[in-house]
C-alpha positions as a Markdown table, in Angstrom:
| # | Residue | x | y | z |
|---|---|---|---|---|
| 1 | Unk | 48.3 | 75.6 | 69.9 |
| 2 | Unk | 45.1 | 77.5 | 69.0 |
| 3 | Unk | 44.5 | 79.3 | 65.6 |
| 4 | Unk | 41.1 | 80.8 | 66.2 |
| 5 | Unk | 38.0 | 79.0 | 65.1 |
| 6 | Unk | 34.2 | 79.1 | 64.8 |
| 7 | Unk | 31.1 | 77.9 | 66.6 |
| 8 | Unk | 29.6 | 74.6 | 65.4 |
| 9 | Unk | 26.4 | 74.5 | 67.3 |
| 10 | Unk | 25.3 | 73.3 | 70.7 |
| 11 | Unk | 25.0 | 69.9 | 72.3 |
| 12 | Unk | 23.1 | 69.3 | 75.6 |
| 13 | Unk | 23.3 | 73.0 | 76.1 |
| 14 | Unk | 27.1 | 73.3 | 75.7 |
| 15 | Unk | 28.5 | 75.5 | 73.0 |
| 16 | Unk | 30.7 | 73.4 | 70.5 |
| 17 | Unk | 33.6 | 75.3 | 68.9 |
| 18 | Unk | 36.0 | 74.0 | 66.3 |
| 19 | Unk | 39.5 | 75.5 | 66.3 |
| 20 | Unk | 41.1 | 75.9 | 62.8 |
| 21 | Unk | 44.0 | 73.7 | 64.0 |
| 22 | Unk | 41.5 | 70.8 | 64.1 |
| 23 | Unk | 41.5 | 70.7 | 60.3 |
| 24 | Unk | 45.2 | 70.0 | 60.3 |
| 25 | Unk | 44.9 | 66.9 | 62.4 |
| 26 | Unk | 41.7 | 65.9 | 60.5 |
| 27 | Unk | 43.7 | 65.8 | 57.3 |
| 28 | Unk | 46.7 | 64.0 | 59.0 |
| 29 | Unk | 44.5 | 61.3 | 60.6 |
| 30 | Unk | 42.6 | 60.8 | 57.4 |
| 31 | Unk | 45.9 | 60.4 | 55.4 |
| 32 | Unk | 47.3 | 58.0 | 58.1 |
| 33 | Unk | 44.2 | 55.8 | 58.0 |
| 34 | Unk | 43.9 | 55.8 | 54.2 |
| 35 | Unk | 47.6 | 55.4 | 53.4 |
| 36 | Unk | 48.8 | 53.0 | 56.1 |
| 37 | Unk | 46.3 | 51.6 | 58.6 |
| 38 | Unk | 43.4 | 50.5 | 56.5 |
| 39 | Unk | 45.4 | 49.2 | 53.4 |
| 40 | Unk | 47.3 | 46.9 | 55.9 |
| 41 | Unk | 44.1 | 45.8 | 57.7 |
| 42 | Unk | 42.0 | 45.2 | 54.5 |
| 43 | Unk | 44.1 | 45.0 | 51.3 |
| 44 | Unk | 42.8 | 45.1 | 47.8 |
| 45 | Unk | 40.4 | 48.0 | 47.9 |
| 46 | Unk | 40.5 | 51.1 | 45.7 |
| 47 | Unk | 42.1 | 54.4 | 46.7 |
| 48 | Unk | 38.7 | 56.1 | 46.9 |
| 49 | Unk | 37.5 | 53.4 | 49.3 |
| 50 | Unk | 40.5 | 53.9 | 51.6 |
| 51 | Unk | 40.0 | 57.6 | 51.6 |
| 52 | Unk | 36.3 | 57.2 | 52.4 |
| 53 | Unk | 37.2 | 54.8 | 55.3 |
| 54 | Unk | 40.0 | 57.2 | 56.4 |
| 55 | Unk | 37.7 | 60.3 | 56.5 |
| 56 | Unk | 34.9 | 58.5 | 58.2 |
| 57 | Unk | 37.3 | 57.0 | 60.7 |
| 58 | Unk | 38.8 | 60.5 | 61.5 |
| 59 | Unk | 35.3 | 62.0 | 62.0 |
| 60 | Unk | 34.3 | 59.1 | 64.3 |
| 61 | Unk | 37.6 | 59.6 | 66.2 |
| 62 | Unk | 36.8 | 63.2 | 66.9 |
| 63 | Unk | 33.2 | 62.3 | 67.7 |
| 64 | Unk | 34.7 | 60.0 | 70.4 |
| 65 | Unk | 36.8 | 62.9 | 71.7 |
| 66 | Unk | 33.8 | 65.2 | 71.7 |
| 67 | Unk | 31.8 | 62.6 | 73.7 |
| 68 | Unk | 34.8 | 62.2 | 76.1 |
| 69 | Unk | 34.8 | 66.0 | 76.7 |
| 70 | Unk | 31.0 | 66.0 | 76.9 |
| 71 | Unk | 31.1 | 63.5 | 79.8 |
| 72 | Unk | 33.5 | 65.9 | 81.7 |
| 73 | Unk | 31.1 | 68.8 | 81.0 |
| 74 | Unk | 27.9 | 67.0 | 82.1 |
| 75 | Unk | 29.4 | 65.9 | 85.4 |
| 76 | Unk | 31.0 | 69.3 | 86.0 |
| 77 | Unk | 27.6 | 70.9 | 85.5 |
| 78 | Unk | 26.0 | 68.4 | 87.8 |
| 79 | Unk | 28.5 | 69.4 | 90.5 |
| 80 | Unk | 27.7 | 73.1 | 90.1 |
| 81 | Unk | 30.7 | 74.0 | 87.9 |
| 82 | Unk | 29.8 | 76.2 | 84.9 |
| 83 | Unk | 31.1 | 75.2 | 81.6 |
| 84 | Unk | 31.7 | 77.7 | 78.8 |
| 85 | Unk | 31.7 | 75.0 | 76.1 |
| 86 | Unk | 33.8 | 72.4 | 74.3 |
| 87 | Unk | 36.6 | 73.2 | 71.8 |
| 88 | Unk | 38.0 | 70.7 | 69.4 |
| 89 | Unk | 41.6 | 71.5 | 68.3 |
| 90 | Unk | 44.8 | 69.9 | 67.1 |
| 91 | Unk | 45.4 | 67.8 | 70.2 |
| 92 | Unk | 41.9 | 66.6 | 70.7 |
| 93 | Unk | 39.4 | 68.5 | 72.8 |
| 94 | Unk | 39.0 | 70.5 | 75.9 |
| 95 | Unk | 36.0 | 71.3 | 78.2 |
| 96 | Unk | 36.3 | 75.0 | 79.0 |
| 97 | Unk | 35.2 | 75.5 | 82.7 |
| 98 | Unk | 34.6 | 78.9 | 84.2 |
| 99 | Unk | 36.2 | 77.9 | 87.5 |
| 100 | Unk | 38.2 | 75.2 | 89.1 |
| 101 | Unk | 36.4 | 72.6 | 91.3 |
| 102 | Unk | 36.2 | 73.7 | 94.9 |
| 103 | Unk | 36.3 | 70.2 | 96.3 |
| 104 | Unk | 38.6 | 67.2 | 95.7 |
| 105 | Unk | 35.6 | 64.9 | 95.2 |
| 106 | Unk | 34.3 | 67.1 | 92.5 |
| 107 | Unk | 37.6 | 67.1 | 90.7 |
| 108 | Unk | 37.8 | 63.3 | 90.9 |
| 109 | Unk | 34.3 | 62.7 | 89.6 |
| 110 | Unk | 34.3 | 65.1 | 86.7 |
| 111 | Unk | 37.8 | 63.8 | 85.7 |
| 112 | Unk | 37.4 | 60.1 | 86.0 |
| 113 | Unk | 34.2 | 60.1 | 83.9 |
| 114 | Unk | 36.3 | 61.0 | 80.8 |
| 115 | Unk | 38.5 | 57.9 | 80.6 |
| 116 | Unk | 35.4 | 55.8 | 81.6 |
| 117 | Unk | 33.5 | 57.2 | 78.7 |
| 118 | Unk | 36.3 | 56.3 | 76.4 |
| 119 | Unk | 36.4 | 52.7 | 77.7 |
| 120 | Unk | 32.6 | 52.5 | 77.2 |
| 121 | Unk | 33.1 | 53.8 | 73.6 |
| 122 | Unk | 35.8 | 51.2 | 73.0 |
| 123 | Unk | 33.4 | 48.4 | 74.2 |
| 124 | Unk | 30.6 | 49.8 | 72.0 |
| 125 | Unk | 32.9 | 49.9 | 68.9 |
| 126 | Unk | 34.0 | 46.3 | 69.6 |
| 127 | Unk | 30.4 | 45.1 | 69.6 |
| 128 | Unk | 29.7 | 47.2 | 66.4 |
| 129 | Unk | 32.7 | 45.8 | 64.6 |
| 130 | Unk | 31.7 | 42.2 | 65.3 |
| 131 | Unk | 28.1 | 42.9 | 64.2 |
| 132 | Unk | 29.4 | 44.5 | 60.9 |
| 133 | Unk | 31.9 | 41.7 | 60.3 |
| 134 | Unk | 29.1 | 39.1 | 60.8 |
| 135 | Unk | 27.0 | 41.1 | 58.3 |
| 136 | Unk | 29.8 | 41.0 | 55.7 |
| 137 | Unk | 30.5 | 44.7 | 55.7 |
| 138 | Unk | 34.2 | 44.4 | 56.1 |
| 139 | Unk | 35.3 | 48.0 | 55.5 |
| 140 | Unk | 32.9 | 49.4 | 58.1 |
| 141 | Unk | 33.9 | 46.6 | 60.5 |
| 142 | Unk | 37.6 | 47.6 | 60.1 |
| 143 | Unk | 36.8 | 51.2 | 60.8 |
| 144 | Unk | 34.8 | 50.3 | 63.9 |
| 145 | Unk | 37.6 | 48.0 | 65.1 |
| 146 | Unk | 40.2 | 50.7 | 64.7 |
| 147 | Unk | 38.0 | 53.1 | 66.6 |
| 148 | Unk | 37.6 | 50.5 | 69.4 |
| 149 | Unk | 41.4 | 50.3 | 69.7 |
| 150 | Unk | 41.9 | 54.1 | 69.6 |
| 151 | Unk | 39.3 | 54.7 | 72.3 |
| 152 | Unk | 41.1 | 52.2 | 74.5 |
| 153 | Unk | 44.4 | 53.9 | 73.8 |
| 154 | Unk | 42.8 | 57.3 | 74.6 |
| 155 | Unk | 41.5 | 56.0 | 77.9 |
| 156 | Unk | 44.8 | 54.4 | 78.9 |
| 157 | Unk | 46.9 | 57.4 | 77.8 |
| 158 | Unk | 44.6 | 59.9 | 79.6 |
| 159 | Unk | 45.0 | 58.0 | 82.8 |
| 160 | Unk | 48.8 | 58.5 | 82.9 |
| 161 | Unk | 49.3 | 60.5 | 86.1 |
| 162 | Unk | 50.7 | 63.5 | 84.4 |
| 163 | Unk | 48.9 | 66.8 | 84.7 |
| 164 | Unk | 47.0 | 68.1 | 82.7 |
| 165 | Unk | 46.0 | 64.7 | 81.5 |
| 166 | Unk | 42.9 | 63.2 | 83.2 |
| 167 | Unk | 45.2 | 60.9 | 85.2 |
| 168 | Unk | 47.2 | 63.9 | 86.4 |
| 169 | Unk | 43.9 | 65.6 | 87.5 |
| 170 | Unk | 42.9 | 62.4 | 89.3 |
| 171 | Unk | 46.4 | 62.4 | 91.0 |
| 172 | Unk | 45.8 | 66.0 | 92.0 |
| 173 | Unk | 42.4 | 65.2 | 93.5 |
| 174 | Unk | 43.9 | 62.4 | 95.5 |
| 175 | Unk | 46.8 | 64.6 | 96.7 |
| 176 | Unk | 44.3 | 67.4 | 97.5 |
| 177 | Unk | 42.2 | 65.0 | 99.5 |
| 178 | Unk | 45.2 | 63.7 | 101.4 |
| 179 | Unk | 46.9 | 67.1 | 102.1 |
| 180 | Unk | 43.8 | 69.3 | 102.2 |
| 181 | Unk | 45.8 | 71.8 | 100.1 |
| 182 | Unk | 44.8 | 72.3 | 96.4 |
| 183 | Unk | 47.8 | 74.6 | 95.8 |
| 184 | Unk | 50.4 | 72.1 | 96.9 |
| 185 | Unk | 48.5 | 69.2 | 95.2 |
| 186 | Unk | 48.6 | 71.2 | 91.9 |
| 187 | Unk | 52.3 | 72.0 | 92.2 |
| 188 | Unk | 53.2 | 68.3 | 92.7 |
| 189 | Unk | 50.9 | 67.2 | 89.8 |
| 190 | Unk | 52.3 | 69.7 | 87.4 |
| 191 | Unk | 55.9 | 68.6 | 88.3 |
| 192 | Unk | 54.9 | 65.1 | 87.3 |
| 193 | Unk | 53.3 | 66.4 | 84.1 |
| 194 | Unk | 56.4 | 68.3 | 83.0 |
| 195 | Unk | 58.6 | 65.4 | 83.8 |
| 196 | Unk | 56.4 | 63.1 | 81.7 |
| 197 | Unk | 56.4 | 65.6 | 78.9 |
| 198 | Unk | 60.1 | 65.7 | 78.8 |
| 199 | Unk | 60.3 | 61.9 | 78.9 |
| 200 | Unk | 58.0 | 61.7 | 75.9 |
| 201 | Unk | 60.2 | 64.2 | 74.1 |
| 202 | Unk | 63.3 | 62.1 | 74.8 |
| 203 | Unk | 61.5 | 58.9 | 73.7 |
| 204 | Unk | 60.4 | 60.6 | 70.5 |
| 205 | Unk | 63.9 | 61.6 | 69.7 |
| 206 | Unk | 65.0 | 58.0 | 70.3 |
| 207 | Unk | 62.3 | 56.7 | 67.9 |
| 208 | Unk | 63.3 | 59.3 | 65.3 |
| 209 | Unk | 67.0 | 58.4 | 65.3 |
| 210 | Unk | 66.0 | 54.7 | 65.3 |
| 211 | Unk | 64.3 | 55.1 | 62.0 |
| 212 | Unk | 60.7 | 55.4 | 63.2 |
| 213 | Unk | 60.3 | 59.0 | 62.1 |
| 214 | Unk | 56.5 | 59.3 | 62.1 |
| 215 | Unk | 56.1 | 58.0 | 65.6 |
| 216 | Unk | 59.1 | 59.9 | 66.8 |
| 217 | Unk | 57.8 | 63.3 | 65.5 |
| 218 | Unk | 54.4 | 62.7 | 67.2 |
| 219 | Unk | 56.1 | 61.7 | 70.4 |
| 220 | Unk | 58.2 | 64.9 | 70.4 |
| 221 | Unk | 55.1 | 67.0 | 69.5 |
| 222 | Unk | 52.9 | 65.5 | 72.3 |
| 223 | Unk | 55.7 | 65.8 | 74.8 |
| 224 | Unk | 56.2 | 69.4 | 73.9 |
| 225 | Unk | 52.5 | 70.1 | 74.2 |
| 226 | Unk | 52.2 | 68.3 | 77.6 |
| 227 | Unk | 55.2 | 69.9 | 79.1 |
| 228 | Unk | 54.0 | 73.4 | 77.9 |
| 229 | Unk | 50.5 | 72.7 | 79.2 |
| 230 | Unk | 51.8 | 71.6 | 82.6 |
| 231 | Unk | 54.0 | 74.7 | 82.8 |
| 232 | Unk | 51.1 | 76.9 | 82.0 |
| 233 | Unk | 49.0 | 75.1 | 84.7 |
| 234 | Unk | 51.8 | 75.7 | 87.2 |
| 235 | Unk | 51.9 | 79.4 | 86.4 |
| 236 | Unk | 48.1 | 79.7 | 86.8 |
| 237 | Unk | 48.4 | 77.8 | 90.1 |
| 238 | Unk | 50.9 | 80.3 | 91.3 |
| 239 | Unk | 48.8 | 83.2 | 90.1 |
| 240 | Unk | 45.7 | 81.8 | 91.8 |
| 241 | Unk | 47.6 | 81.4 | 95.0 |
| 242 | Unk | 48.8 | 85.0 | 94.9 |
| 243 | Unk | 45.3 | 86.3 | 94.3 |
| 244 | Unk | 43.7 | 84.1 | 97.0 |
| 245 | Unk | 41.0 | 86.0 | 98.9 |
| 246 | Unk | 40.8 | 88.9 | 96.4 |
| 247 | Unk | 37.5 | 89.6 | 94.6 |
| 248 | Unk | 36.6 | 91.2 | 91.3 |
| 249 | Unk | 35.4 | 94.3 | 93.2 |
| 250 | Unk | 39.1 | 95.0 | 94.1 |
| 251 | Unk | 39.7 | 96.2 | 90.5 |
| 252 | Unk | 36.9 | 98.6 | 90.6 |
| 253 | Unk | 37.8 | 102.2 | 91.8 |
| 254 | Unk | 34.5 | 103.9 | 92.2 |
| 255 | Unk | 30.9 | 104.2 | 90.9 |
| 256 | Unk | 30.3 | 103.4 | 87.2 |
| 257 | Unk | 30.5 | 106.1 | 84.6 |
| 258 | Unk | 27.7 | 105.7 | 82.0 |
| 259 | Unk | 28.0 | 107.2 | 78.5 |
| 260 | Unk | 25.1 | 108.2 | 76.2 |
| 261 | Unk | 25.0 | 106.0 | 73.1 |
| 262 | Unk | 24.4 | 109.0 | 70.8 |
| 263 | Unk | 27.9 | 110.4 | 71.4 |
| 264 | Unk | 30.4 | 110.1 | 68.6 |
| 265 | Unk | 33.6 | 108.1 | 69.1 |
| 266 | Unk | 35.6 | 111.3 | 69.1 |
| 267 | Unk | 33.5 | 112.8 | 71.8 |
| 268 | Unk | 33.9 | 109.6 | 73.8 |
| 269 | Unk | 37.7 | 109.9 | 73.6 |
| 270 | Unk | 37.8 | 113.6 | 74.5 |
| 271 | Unk | 35.2 | 113.5 | 77.3 |
| 272 | Unk | 35.8 | 110.1 | 78.9 |
| 273 | Unk | 38.9 | 108.1 | 77.8 |
| 274 | Unk | 41.1 | 111.2 | 78.3 |
| 275 | Unk | 39.5 | 112.0 | 81.6 |
| 276 | Unk | 39.1 | 108.6 | 83.3 |
| 277 | Unk | 41.5 | 105.6 | 83.7 |
| 278 | Unk | 38.9 | 103.1 | 82.3 |
| 279 | Unk | 39.3 | 101.3 | 79.0 |
| 280 | Unk | 35.6 | 100.5 | 78.7 |
| 281 | Unk | 32.3 | 102.2 | 79.7 |
| 282 | Unk | 28.7 | 101.1 | 79.9 |
| 283 | Unk | 26.5 | 102.6 | 77.2 |
| 284 | Unk | 23.0 | 103.8 | 77.9 |
| 285 | Unk | 20.0 | 104.9 | 75.9 |
| 286 | Unk | 17.8 | 107.0 | 78.1 |
| 287 | Unk | 17.7 | 105.0 | 81.4 |
| 288 | Unk | 18.4 | 101.6 | 79.7 |
| 289 | Unk | 21.7 | 99.9 | 79.6 |
| 290 | Unk | 22.3 | 98.8 | 76.0 |
| 291 | Unk | 26.0 | 97.9 | 75.7 |
| 292 | Unk | 29.7 | 98.4 | 76.5 |
| 293 | Unk | 32.1 | 100.4 | 74.4 |
| 294 | Unk | 35.9 | 99.9 | 74.8 |
| 295 | Unk | 39.1 | 101.5 | 73.5 |
| 296 | Unk | 39.5 | 98.7 | 71.0 |
| 297 | Unk | 36.1 | 99.6 | 69.4 |
| 298 | Unk | 37.3 | 103.2 | 68.8 |
| 299 | Unk | 40.8 | 102.2 | 67.6 |
| 300 | Unk | 39.3 | 100.3 | 64.7 |
| 301 | Unk | 37.8 | 103.5 | 63.2 |
| 302 | Unk | 39.5 | 106.0 | 60.9 |
| 303 | Unk | 39.8 | 109.6 | 62.0 |
| 304 | Unk | 36.9 | 110.6 | 59.7 |
| 305 | Unk | 34.7 | 107.9 | 61.2 |
| 306 | Unk | 35.4 | 108.9 | 64.8 |
| 307 | Unk | 33.8 | 112.3 | 64.3 |
| 308 | Unk | 30.7 | 110.8 | 62.6 |
| 309 | Unk | 30.0 | 107.3 | 64.0 |
| 310 | Unk | 27.8 | 107.1 | 67.2 |
| 311 | Unk | 28.6 | 104.7 | 69.9 |
| 312 | Unk | 25.4 | 102.7 | 69.2 |
| 313 | Unk | 27.1 | 101.5 | 66.0 |
| 314 | Unk | 30.4 | 100.3 | 67.5 |
| 315 | Unk | 29.5 | 99.2 | 71.0 |
| 316 | Unk | 29.2 | 95.5 | 72.0 |
| 317 | Unk | 25.5 | 94.9 | 72.7 |
| 318 | Unk | 24.7 | 94.2 | 76.3 |
| 319 | Unk | 23.3 | 90.7 | 75.4 |
| 320 | Unk | 26.9 | 89.7 | 74.4 |
| 321 | Unk | 28.6 | 91.1 | 77.5 |
| 322 | Unk | 28.8 | 88.6 | 80.4 |
| 323 | Unk | 27.9 | 89.9 | 83.8 |
| 324 | Unk | 29.9 | 88.9 | 86.8 |
| 325 | Unk | 29.1 | 89.4 | 90.5 |
| 326 | Unk | 31.6 | 91.7 | 92.2 |
| 327 | Unk | 32.1 | 89.2 | 95.1 |
| 328 | Unk | 33.4 | 86.5 | 92.7 |
| 329 | Unk | 37.1 | 85.5 | 93.1 |
| 330 | Unk | 39.3 | 87.7 | 91.0 |
| 331 | Unk | 41.2 | 84.7 | 89.7 |
| 332 | Unk | 38.1 | 83.5 | 87.8 |
| 333 | Unk | 38.0 | 86.7 | 85.8 |
| 334 | Unk | 41.8 | 86.6 | 85.2 |
| 335 | Unk | 41.6 | 83.1 | 83.8 |
| 336 | Unk | 38.7 | 84.0 | 81.6 |
| 337 | Unk | 40.5 | 86.9 | 80.0 |
| 338 | Unk | 43.8 | 85.0 | 79.8 |
| 339 | Unk | 42.1 | 82.2 | 77.8 |
| 340 | Unk | 40.5 | 84.8 | 75.5 |
| 341 | Unk | 36.9 | 83.7 | 76.4 |
| 342 | Unk | 35.9 | 87.4 | 76.9 |
| 343 | Unk | 37.5 | 90.7 | 76.1 |
| 344 | Unk | 35.1 | 92.7 | 78.4 |
| 345 | Unk | 32.7 | 92.1 | 81.3 |
| 346 | Unk | 30.1 | 93.9 | 83.3 |
| 347 | Unk | 30.6 | 93.9 | 87.0 |
| 348 | Unk | 27.5 | 94.0 | 89.2 |
| 349 | Unk | 26.5 | 93.8 | 92.8 |
| 350 | Unk | 22.9 | 93.1 | 93.8 |
| 351 | Unk | 21.7 | 94.0 | 90.3 |
| 352 | Unk | 23.6 | 97.4 | 90.3 |
| 353 | Unk | 26.2 | 97.9 | 87.7 |
| 354 | Unk | 29.6 | 98.8 | 89.2 |
| 355 | Unk | 31.4 | 99.2 | 86.0 |
| 356 | Unk | 32.8 | 97.6 | 82.8 |
| 357 | Unk | 36.2 | 96.0 | 82.7 |
| 358 | Unk | 38.3 | 94.8 | 79.8 |
| 359 | Unk | 41.0 | 92.1 | 79.6 |
| 360 | Unk | 43.6 | 94.9 | 79.5 |
| 361 | Unk | 42.2 | 96.3 | 82.8 |
| 362 | Unk | 42.5 | 93.0 | 84.5 |
| 363 | Unk | 45.9 | 91.9 | 83.2 |
| 364 | Unk | 47.3 | 95.4 | 83.8 |
| 365 | Unk | 46.1 | 95.3 | 87.4 |
| 366 | Unk | 47.4 | 91.7 | 88.0 |
| 367 | Unk | 50.8 | 92.7 | 86.6 |
| 368 | Unk | 51.1 | 95.2 | 89.5 |
| 369 | Unk | 49.4 | 93.5 | 92.4 |
| 370 | Unk | 51.3 | 95.3 | 95.0 |
| 371 | Unk | 51.2 | 98.8 | 93.6 |
| 372 | Unk | 47.7 | 99.6 | 94.9 |
| 373 | Unk | 46.8 | 101.0 | 91.4 |
| 374 | Unk | 43.4 | 100.0 | 90.0 |
| 375 | Unk | 42.4 | 100.7 | 86.4 |
| 376 | Unk | 38.8 | 100.7 | 87.3 |
| 377 | Unk | 36.0 | 102.9 | 86.1 |
| 378 | Unk | 35.7 | 106.6 | 87.0 |
| 379 | Unk | 34.4 | 108.2 | 90.1 |
| 380 | Unk | 31.3 | 110.0 | 88.9 |
| 381 | Unk | 28.2 | 109.4 | 86.9 |
| 382 | Unk | 27.7 | 111.1 | 83.5 |
| 383 | Unk | 24.9 | 113.6 | 83.4 |
């Protein structure tokens, strides 16, 4: 469940992004702490004090989640796996990796470090809670103690062998090592994940009808999320299997067509979009590549703007367009555009630009893998 979001800076070189849905759970966790957990653990304080404890506890909880995902990201990078960044959202956090691990050992190591980091955080908060209690700072000690318990729960819950939880990924790495087949290992792990999700939904309904509504709703919600995530992972696994051996170059259908940046949007439509099957073109100023312009850029303009606005003003600057090597697996690009990380990419080979592709190009091609059609760029260079 993603609602869009914003960048919140960088940590150890990783982009940190906060999804708007994160604020929903921030409020919910703060309210739960302030209204139930902390008044029961430490009665007699003011409402303001409980709200301050609840808010700080919620922030520390998400800091713990961030550190958990950071551990995944650091180990992934050390194993040669590129990480786009980390996103915090309503169900916690996720490290967004550009590609799947290519070895079972890499999968195991980058996965197991997450629960281990949560265990380490739990131990650290236990020590901190005892130090604060000994110093007579009871409210802070209660917050630290709660964070110790929650990090322990996070570590244990994540090790449930249900994909896509960490435990499910560890299970997949073991099955992968035993069978030597990542496709089959992922199928089995996602079956377990979907089964666990449905069990959690049933258990949530049981709690709800038993009078424990709050826990029941959360159980149903988490079960629905896990089941959906496992189903999505299963679909991606089938897609990856069907695209096995294909490279990004397969989508390209000829030399790149470059367009001058001083053309108007209307001229671009008449001279290029109506002539070539591409949905994006590299833009040049003289002999320099300066950006990429796509159908979506033109569609945002009014009819009057199209005849007056040059491409320089509507294109995406080249610095913001990721470049991918033509010999990279096609499935990597498919996953990137499916997750919305990029809406366009530049395809290169040995430093030479082969063309610009958009998410629509890739998904359209994948939807017809057996048709032989390719929505690649045109077949001649602009003069």
